[in-house]
N, C-alpha and C positions, 0 to 999 in steps of 0.2 A: 504494499500498499504506501503511495506515494503521498507527500504531504498537501497537495491540493486536491486527495479523495477523488482523482479523473477514475479510478479502478472500482469506486462502490458500484456503479451501475452506468448504463449508456446516459443516462439521465445527467448524474454529475460530468461525465465525459463530454456532454454537448452543450455545460453552462457556459454561457458569455464570461469571459475573466471576471468581470465585474462583481457579478454573482457568486462563482465561486471562490474567489479571494476575499477573506475578510482579515481585518486585526482588531477582534474583540479580545478584552483583556479577560484574563485568568485571575478567578477570585482568590485571595488569600486574607486571612486575619478575620476579624469580625464586620459583622454588616448587618444594618437593619433596616427593613422595609416594610412598608403596607403589606404587599403581598409578594410572597417567595413563590417561585414555579417553576418544579423543578420536570426538566424534559423540555427541549428547542425543536420539539415536533409541531404538527399540525395542531394539536389538542392544546399545547402550553402556549404555542404564539397566537391562536385564534381567540384565547380566554385573555390573553396581557392585552390585543387588540382591541377587544370589546369592552374590556375593563377603562382602558384607557382613552376609548370614544367616549365613554359616558360620563366618566370621572378624570378629566386630564392632571387632575392633581396629586394621582397618586403615585405612588413612589413603587412602582414593579419592578423585578428584577427576575430574570429567569436565567437557570443555569443549566449548562449542558456538560456529560461526560467528554463530547467530541466536540463537534459544531453544529450546528443550526439544519436539521434535515440530516442527519446522519444516520439515522433510522429508518424506519418503513416509510417515513413522509418523501424520503428522497431515492427510493428503489422500488417502489410498487409498480402495478401494472399500468399506472395511468387512468385508472377508472373515476370519475368524480360522479358517484350515483345515488340514488334515494334508499338503497340497499338496506336492511338492516340484518344482523345475525340471525334473530328469531325470526319467524315467520309469522305473518300479521295476524293468524287465528291463535298463535302462541302467544302472540301478546294479549291478545282480547281474554283469552281464558285467563290471564294474570290480572286485568283490569278489567275493560268491556270493552264491546264493540266501539264506543265511541271514541273511548280513548285510543284505541289500537288505529282508528282513522286519524285522529290528530296526529299520532307521532309520524302517521305516513305522510299527512299532509304538510307538517313541518320539514320532514326529509326532503320530501318533493321542490321545497321552498328553497332547502339550502343549496340545492345545485345552481338554482339563480340567485341565490345569495353570493355564492362564489364567485360568480360571473360578475356580480356588480361590484364586488369589491375590487377583482383584477381591474376591471374600469377605472373605478374611481380613484385606486392607489398606482396606476398606470404600470401594471405587472403583464407583459406577456407571457402567458404560459400556455400559448399555442392550446388555447380551449375551444374545441368544437362539439356543440350539443346535436351528434348523430343518432341516441339513443344505443339501447340495447339489443342484439338480437341473440338467444337464446335457441342455438339448432336442436332438430330432432330428426335421430339419426340411428333408431332402431326401437322397436315395440315397446322395451322397457324403458324407453327413454320418452315414448312417446305415454305412456299409462302417467309418467310422473308430470308431464305437462299438461295431461290432463284434468290432475290432481290440481295443480297449481292454477290452470286457468278457471276451474270450478271453486277454487278458494278466491280468487279474485272477482269473478261473478258475483259471488256472494256477498261479497263486501264492497259490490257497487264499483267496481274500478275497470271496468270492461266498458267501452274500448278504448277512453282516454288515455288510462295510464296500464293497460294491459291489452294486445292485441293479438289475437290468432292469425299465423298466417297459412297458407298450403305451401306446398313444396316449389311450383313457380314464384309465388311472390316471395318465397324466401330466397330461391335462388339469385331473381333479381337484385337483391342486398347483397346476397355473399355467395359466390360459387364456389360451395366445397362438395365434399364428397358424401354420399349417400342420404342426402338431406330429405326427409320426408317432410319438413314443415319448419315453424318457429314459432315462439311467441315474442312478441317486440313492445319493451318499452320505450318511451321518448326523453324519459326522465334519467339521463346518462350522459355525461359529457366526457371526450375523450382529454387530457390534458399532459403538460408536460409537469410532471409531480415536482422536482426539484425547484424548475423555476417559480414554481408557486411557493414553495416553502422558503426559501433563499430569499424571493421575493417581498411575502410578508416577512419576517425578520427584520428587513429594512423599514418595513412600513412600522412596525412594532417601535425601531428605534427614531424613526423622525415623529412618533407620536411620546417620546421622553421614556419608553420604557428602554431597561441596560438588559443586554442579553452577555452572558460570561459564558465563554467556552473552556474546554480542554479543564474545568471544573467537575469532579467525579464526585456526585453525592454517596455518602455511605448509608445512611439513614434520613428517616423523615419522623419528626415525633410534633406535638401541639406545640404550635408557637417556634419552633426550630427546626430547620435543616442544618445536617450535621454532615460536611466534606471531608475530603482530602487536605488538612491544611486549614479548614476555614469553618465558622458557624453563620449560619444567616436568620436572624431573630423574628420573626414577623407573626402578627395576629391571625392570618391568613396563609395557609402553607397548602398549594396544588400539587398533587401528585398527577404529571403526564407522561407517562416513561412507559405505558402499552407493552412490549414483548419484553424489555426490559425490565420490569418490575421486581423478578424476583432477587434480583443483585443487590435490591435493598433489603437490609437486616431484618425489618419488621413484616415486611410482604411478601415473603418466600413463595407462597400456596394462593394468592389471589389470581394472577393468571398464568398460564402455562405459554411460553415461547414454542409457537410451532413455525417450522420455516416453510417458506415460499418460495422457488425459483424461477430466474425468469432468462430468456433469450430475446435478443435482438438480431435482425438480419441487416444486410448491408442495402442502401438505399436501393426501392425495387423499380425498375423502369415502368413508365406509365403505361406501357403496352401491357405488360403483365396486369397491373392494377386494372385495365380496362377488363381483364378476363376473371380477376379474383373480387371485383367490386370493391364494397366499402366506400362508396364514393362521398357519402358523408362522414366519412370519421364514425360509423358506428364501431360501438365496440361488442365484441363478440364472444360466447361461451356454447355449451351446448349441456346436455341431461346426465353425463356422465356423472358418478358417485364421487371421485376424486377430482376436485374441480381445475379447470383450464379457464386461461383468460386470454384476450387478445385485444390488439389495436392497432389502428394505421398511424403512424406520427406525421407529424406534419413535412418532418422530410421524407415520409414514403418508406417507410421501414415497417416491417412486421416486428410489433413487440408481442411477445407468445412466452406465458408462464403458467404454472401449475403446482398444487401441493403433490405430497408422496415424500418428501424428505424425512428421514426419522427424528423424534423426538429424543434427545440428548437426556441423561440419566441427570437428576439436580434440576435441571432447568437449565442446564448450563448454556452460555452463549461465546462461542468462539468465531474468529473470522473465518477459520479453516470450515465452517459449516455454512458458509455463505455459498460455497462450491461443491457439488456432489456429482461427479460427471456420471453415473449411472442416472441418477435424474433427468440431466443435461440431456443424456443420448435418448431417455425415452420421451422426453419435451420433442427435441427435434424428430423423432420418428413420429411423434402424432402428428407433429405440423405438417410434414410432410404427406402425412396418411389424408389431411384435412383437404391440403391444398398439392397436390402430386406438380403442379408447375414451380413450385417453390425447390425441386429436388437437387438443383445445383445451384441454388441461390446461398452465399456464402454467410454464416453465423457470424458476427463480429464482435458480439457482446455476450457474456453470461454471468449472472450472477444472482443472488439472492438476499436473506436476512428474516429475522423475526418477526410474526405477529403475534398479538394477546387473544389468547382465548380465553375468557371465564368458563366455569365450570359448566354451567346453565345456556351458554352461548347467547346470554340476553345484556349486551351494553349498557351502560348506566353512565349517569352522571350524578354528582352529590357534593352537598356540603354538610359536615357536621356544625352544627353553629356551637356547639358548647367545646369543641376544641378548636375548632378553625380550619379544620382538615378538609380539604375539596379532591376531587378527583372528576376526572372523563375518561372514556375508554373502553376495552374489551370489546372492540369494534371485529376480531375474527377477520382482518383484511378489508373490511369495508367502511374505514374509517376516512377517507378523502372528505365525504360528502357530510357524514355523521359528527365528524370533529367539529366542522363549523356550528352544526346545530349545539354541540357538547359545549364548545366556548362560549357561545352567544348564552347557551342555558347558565352555565357557571358563573359568567359576568353577573347576571341575575340575582342569581343566589347571593354570591359573594354582597353584593350591593344591596341585600333586602329588597328586592325589587320584585313583586308578584306579577308574572305578566304569564299567557297562555303557554308560554313553551315550562316553565316553571309547574305548570298542572301535568305535564305529559308521564306516561307510565313508566318511562325509564331514570325517571327523577327519585332519587334514594333509593332505587333499587339495591339491595344486598345479595349478590352472588354467594353462593356456598363456598367454601374453600377446597381446593382440588385433593385427593388424595395423597397422603404421604407416599415418600418412594419406599420401597420398590412399586407399587400398586402403580404410581401413577403414570412410570414409563411402560409397564406391561397394559396397561389399558390404553394410553395412547397411540404406542405403536401397534398394539395387535389393529386397534380400531384404522389405523391406516392401513394396515395391508387386507383389512379384511375390503377396505373399502375398493381396493387396488384389485383382490380378488374378484369382489364381484361384477366390476367393469371387464375384468377379462372373460367370465361366464356369462355376461349381458352380451358383449361382442361377438361371443361364439353362438349362446342359443337362441339370442332375441328376450329372455324371457328375465322375469326378475328375480335375481339372486339371493340366495337366503343369508350369506355375511354380512351383508348391511344390515340387516337386523340388529346383529349384535352391536355393529359399529357405531348403531344410534344411540347406545348408553353412553357414546362418547363425545359424540360429535353433537348433541341436542336435537336432532332430525328423527 
């Protein structure tokens, strides 16, 4: 890894120099603030941004062990979506139909809010709201799509938020193999995630926020952040650490870091894109069990990623886990299987990183008024849009403002802790194997596979 972080991802490699390089201070000694935020990714920076927009005289400090956008915010697949890790019927079961719909509407709005802030702050993040196409490529996938469509219809989300496409309609948008149909939602934008997070960091600083980089935090307590050679005292302390949460002493089992790996091709000629599609830069996936995701970048690359990398004992995170040659090979095989025209296209970038998974797959935003401890996260990879809503909501909670956002069903939700080791390691990895095995069975037979029923105990689905 070089000091300019270009090896972190395609996104970091393609950052303009003024966004990639920074000369932010390293914290040492004692410091006092009104609000201390741990984690300079989307969650932490959105929280700081909306706090300072609403109350400019606040002293807000943001701390990061590396640099702003080092984690998932600078390495993800580039979907700014209205997705939530728990299904809308699962949200309704925990709250009510009305509250579940309210959360969905706020997540839809978050996509447009991100676009609004990008325009306001003059951040060029290659934002293109082309929607998401989820392909149906087998009978088993068709069954899952039908269930999702029925749920959407039951909540009144069709056709405005969810629309069924037949094979011909789907192929008009994306010419992949074995397409039987698709579901389409307009509520997603393709973005350059590192341009977003690095631009947002500059916006926070323009508003008066202070970002300390290369300042690792060891623990968070009521009224204090304890780091390597420093302490920050603040009545409000926000944890915005997502997949890196287990590195904090007091939060070992709140979230489990699960790795997602990504590849990117060289720029693809226009003639080849005419054959593939994605004219509106739609993001895409399909209904296999082990998630895949893709987008067409502004410079005409194909970015394609997915899950499947193993969970590491004790929630360990290490740079060597960001790359797994076996998973990269499987991703590249899947990409060519979907788009044979890309068989001779060069893969120029391979990267990965951890995302944060709560035990019940239910993201949350919370503030304990007694201790002053706040958090937002647990997005399971759906955090680009959700973190914006989380940051706005947390700002409302910190400022004691009652808004429609603070009444949403993810506010002050408490997920159970993950099992202790070795049960966590056994369960998570067995779930990943079950999903992969199910995909193989379904690809071969077209029928629903039984191993996925086991995996549902650990995936929340």
